Structures are given as C-alpha cells and as structure tokens.
C-alpha positions as CSV (number, residue, x, y, z in Angstrom):
1,X,0.4,0.4,-0.3
2,X,1.7,3.7,-1.3
3,X,-0.2,7.2,-0.6
4,X,0.6,8.9,-4.2
5,X,3.2,10.7,-1.9
6,X,6.4,10.7,-4.0
7,X,10.2,10.5,-2.3
8,X,12.4,10.7,-4.6
9,X,12.5,11.2,-8.2
10,X,15.0,8.1,-10.2
11,X,16.7,7.3,-13.0
12,X,16.8,4.4,-15.2
13,X,20.1,3.1,-15.7
14,X,19.4,0.3,-17.6
15,X,16.5,-1.9,-18.7
16,X,17.6,-6.0,-19.7
17,X,14.8,-8.6,-21.8
18,X,14.6,-11.7,-19.5
19,X,12.5,-15.1,-20.6
20,X,8.9,-12.4,-20.8
21,X,9.2,-9.5,-18.8
22,X,12.1,-7.1,-17.8
23,X,15.4,-6.6,-15.5
24,X,15.0,-2.8,-14.4
25,X,17.5,-1.0,-12.9
26,X,16.8,2.4,-11.0
27,X,19.9,4.2,-9.6
28,X,18.2,6.8,-6.3
29,X,19.7,7.7,-3.3
30,X,16.8,9.4,-0.9
31,X,15.0,5.8,-0.6
32,X,18.0,3.5,-0.6
33,X,18.0,3.8,3.8
34,X,15.7,2.2,4.5
35,X,15.1,-0.3,1.3
36,X,15.9,-3.5,0.8
37,X,15.0,-6.6,-0.9
38,X,12.0,-8.9,-1.0
39,X,10.6,-4.8,-0.2
40,X,8.2,-3.2,-2.2
41,X,8.2,-0.1,-3.9
42,X,6.1,1.8,-6.4
43,X,8.0,3.5,-10.1
44,X,5.5,5.8,-11.6
45,X,3.0,4.1,-9.4
46,X,3.7,0.5,-10.5
47,X,4.3,-2.0,-7.6
48,X,7.0,-4.0,-8.0
49,X,9.5,-5.8,-5.5
50,X,13.1,-5.1,-5.0
51,X,15.1,-8.6,-6.8
52,X,18.4,-6.7,-6.0
53,X,20.3,-3.3,-3.9
54,X,23.1,-1.5,-4.1
55,X,24.9,1.4,-2.9
56,X,23.4,3.4,-5.9
57,X,20.0,2.2,-6.5
58,X,17.7,-1.5,-7.3
59,X,16.6,-4.0,-9.7
60,X,12.8,-4.5,-10.2
61,X,11.3,-7.4,-12.4
62,X,8.0,-6.2,-14.7
63,X,6.2,-9.5,-15.7
64,X,4.2,-9.1,-19.2
65,X,1.1,-8.7,-17.4
66,X,2.7,-5.9,-15.6
67,X,3.9,-4.2,-19.4
68,X,0.6,-4.9,-21.2
69,X,-1.2,-2.3,-19.2
70,X,1.6,0.4,-18.4
71,X,4.0,2.5,-19.1
72,X,6.7,0.6,-18.3
73,X,7.0,-0.8,-22.4
74,X,7.7,3.1,-23.6
75,X,11.0,3.2,-21.1
76,X,14.4,3.8,-22.1
77,X,17.6,4.2,-20.5
78,X,17.7,7.4,-18.6
79,X,13.6,7.9,-18.4
80,X,12.9,9.4,-14.8
81,X,10.3,7.6,-13.0
82,X,8.2,9.0,-9.6
83,X,9.2,6.9,-6.5
84,X,8.1,6.0,-3.4
85,X,8.1,3.0,-0.8
86,X,5.0,1.1,1.1
87,X,3.7,2.3,3.6
88,X,4.3,1.9,7.4
89,X,1.6,1.4,9.0
90,X,1.9,3.6,12.0
91,X,2.9,7.1,8.9
92,X,0.7,10.2,8.0
93,X,-1.3,9.1,5.1
94,X,-0.4,12.6,3.1
95,X,-2.2,12.3,-0.3
96,X,-5.1,8.6,-0.5
97,X,-4.5,5.1,-0.4
98,X,-3.1,3.7,-3.3
99,X,-2.6,-0.4,-4.7
100,X,0.3,0.2,-6.9
101,X,-2.1,-1.4,-9.8
102,X,-2.4,0.5,-12.4
103,X,-5.7,0.3,-14.0
104,X,-5.1,2.2,-17.3
105,X,-3.3,4.2,-19.5
106,X,-4.2,7.5,-20.0
107,X,-3.5,10.2,-22.4
108,X,-2.4,13.7,-22.0
109,X,-4.5,16.3,-23.3
110,X,-4.0,19.5,-22.6
111,X,-1.3,21.3,-20.5
112,X,-1.8,24.8,-19.0
113,X,0.8,26.4,-17.8
114,X,-0.2,29.3,-15.1
115,X,2.1,30.9,-11.9
116,X,1.3,29.3,-9.7
117,X,0.0,25.9,-11.2
118,X,-0.4,23.7,-14.9
119,X,-4.1,22.1,-15.2
120,X,-3.6,18.9,-17.0
121,X,-6.0,17.3,-19.0
122,X,-6.0,13.1,-19.1
123,X,-8.2,11.1,-21.5
124,X,-9.2,7.6,-19.7
125,X,-10.2,5.3,-21.0
126,X,-14.7,4.4,-20.3
127,X,-14.7,1.7,-18.3
128,X,-12.1,4.2,-15.9
129,X,-13.2,6.4,-16.9
130,X,-16.4,6.2,-15.2
131,X,-14.4,5.9,-12.2
132,X,-13.2,8.9,-11.7
133,X,-15.6,11.9,-9.5
134,X,-15.2,15.7,-9.5
135,X,-12.7,16.4,-6.0
136,X,-12.2,13.0,-5.2
137,X,-9.1,11.2,-5.5
138,X,-6.9,9.5,-8.5
139,X,-3.0,8.5,-9.1
140,X,-1.6,10.3,-12.4
141,X,2.4,8.5,-12.8
142,X,2.1,7.4,-8.5
143,X,1.6,11.4,-7.9
144,X,-1.5,11.3,-5.2
145,X,-4.3,14.3,-7.4
146,X,-7.6,15.7,-6.8
147,X,-9.8,15.6,-9.6
148,X,-9.8,20.1,-9.9
149,X,-12.8,19.1,-13.5
150,X,-14.5,16.2,-15.0
151,X,-15.7,16.1,-18.3
152,X,-16.6,12.8,-20.6
153,X,-13.6,11.0,-20.4
154,X,-11.4,13.8,-19.5
155,X,-10.5,14.5,-16.1
156,X,-8.1,17.5,-15.0
157,X,-6.0,18.0,-11.8
158,X,-4.3,20.8,-11.0
159,X,-0.8,20.0,-9.7
160,X,1.1,23.1,-7.4
161,X,4.7,24.0,-8.0
162,X,5.7,21.6,-5.3
163,X,4.5,18.3,-7.0
164,X,6.2,20.0,-10.7
165,X,9.3,19.8,-8.7
166,X,8.8,17.3,-6.9
167,X,8.2,14.3,-10.1
168,X,8.5,13.8,-13.0
169,X,5.0,15.6,-13.9
170,X,6.7,18.7,-15.0
171,X,8.5,16.6,-18.2
172,X,4.9,15.9,-19.1
173,X,4.0,17.0,-23.1
174,X,0.7,16.5,-24.9
175,X,0.4,12.9,-26.4
176,X,2.0,11.1,-23.7
177,X,0.5,8.7,-21.4
178,X,0.6,8.0,-17.6
179,X,-0.2,4.9,-15.6
180,X,-3.3,6.2,-13.7
181,X,-5.1,3.7,-11.0
182,X,-8.9,5.4,-9.5
183,X,-9.7,5.5,-5.8
184,X,-10.0,1.8,-4.8
185,X,-12.9,3.3,-2.1
186,X,-15.2,4.6,-5.4
187,X,-13.5,0.5,-7.2
188,X,-15.4,-1.4,-4.1
189,X,-18.8,0.5,-4.6
190,X,-18.8,0.8,-8.2
191,X,-18.3,-2.6,-8.1
192,X,-20.8,-3.7,-5.2
193,X,-23.2,-1.3,-7.2
194,X,-22.9,-3.4,-10.0
195,X,-23.7,-6.8,-8.2
196,X,-25.9,-6.0,-5.9
197,X,-28.5,-4.3,-9.6
C-alpha cells in the first residue's frame, strides 16, 4: 500500500529482457536508507518487488502482464521515474490510499501552465473514466492528485509548483501517456452496486 506522495525521482539505468518480462535497474539515493530485497516500491505508480539492491540503486522485475497495462514498455535508459516506498502502518497518510495496481494508461490532452499552478487534462478509457469523480482522488504516475474538473472521458488535475518540481509530471507533454490508478474506495463501491443490481 502507498500514499501517492513521491519520495524521490530516480532514473532508469538499464533495462534487460528476461523471459517474457524485463529487469529494470534504477538509480536513486533518498529511498535506499530503508529499502531492501523483497520490499515493495512503486515506480511511476506501479508496485514492484525489489530483487536486488546496491549502494546506488535497486532492481525490479516487471512481468508481461505489468508491461501490457503500464507505460513501462515505453521506458528507456535515462527515463525519470517517480519513486515511493510502501507505507508504514504508523505513518501519516498524506495523499490517499494507493495500491500500486495500475488500472489503465491515459493520454495527456492539454497542459495549461499558470503562474502558480499547472492544469493538466488526461483522456481515460471509458471503463475507467466512470470511476473518476469531481474532487475525488486519482493517482497519476504514482502521484496522488485531486480531480479539479471532469468532463466525459477527460479528467483535469491542478498541480502545484512543489509537486511539479518533485516529480516527473513537470516533463510531460501533450500526447504523452501516464499510469492511472483510480480511487480504491470508488472501485469497491462501483463493483458492489453492479453486483447488487
């Protein structure tokens, strides 16, 4: 379980194909203090298990199923990724409950930069757009954000300068794709309603 509060932005050092998946080596600094093999870590919102750790980073293995549902298949050496270690039970929940289970990939359709904030529009697949609500939570590349506007398949978020500086959202451009995880509470309520009808 995660919170969507990014601790550090790391970089992809190497990608190596293995069987039907890929081993990903990430360089980072801040999160290594309390990270070991078998720990969960979110890379751009994708929960992965640490399979190797060094003084300069760590490695994970992304299976074919993960590759098919996320932006990992587009990563290259040097790609910046948002990193978050799993939530401790006694920690403050600063963002919202995030599982690290990406629901879909969305496309950036518009970016409006203002003096203090940045408005960003994402087009979601229909089956996931219905699970987003105005002022509800959404996880974009692992970042906990609030939906500021909602129109059909388009969800708009407002990003403050601190978040832009601390994450890779600042480098996004129109037509880029991002990992999306909708709110876990909304998913359970929607499923319960469907099954009770």
